C-alpha positions, 0 to 999 in steps of 0.5 A: 473495467473488466473482471481481469482488472478487478481480480488483479486488484483483489490479488494486489490487495491481498498482497499489500494487506499481508505486506502491510501487516508485516511492515507496519504491524510487526516490524514498525508498529512500535516505532511509528506509534512512538513518533506520533501524537499520543492517542492517535493510533489505535492500540491492538486492543482497540482494533476490531474486525471492522478496522481490518476490513477497512484496512483491506478496503483501503488496500483494494481501492489503491490496488484497483487504481494501480491495476487500472493504470497497468491494464489500461494505460501502461501495459504493465504485464510482469512481476518486475514491471509491476514492482518497479512501477509500484515502487514509483507510484508508492513513493510519490503517493506516500510523499504527497500524503505524508508531507501534507500531514507533516505540514498540517497535523501533529501526526508525525514528530518530524521528517525522520518518521515521514521518511520511514513511513514513505519507505515502508509505504513504498515497499507495501505498494510495490508488493501489491503492484508486483502481484498485479503485474504478474496477474495481468501478464499471466497466460491462463491457457499456457 
């Protein structure tokens, strides 16, 4: 793995972290919490600095996977290409995880919450992937 991929992953992690804060924290926080088992989600008061570090690390790991795929296998080098591929990756990953959680846990109150979570996760992943595609395709000399 080269430094361009690592930096692309870092840029993607920042973009998806910010998008995740907007989508899950500001727009959907109360809605998603209302549909989950009581006590499952940490309240704002329970969130610590370490919580945000772990959220960022999760964003970095998924961005690293996407950056590696884009650079090594898919040759994705544009913001638009990253957005499209990121949306597809995001929807498939979120569906896989959320349907498994719906089947095996009490995390979601029903399929409606899963659909909202999948759509929101798709937006967040697509935002990070768009930044990754842009970074991998930019021409630093030009």
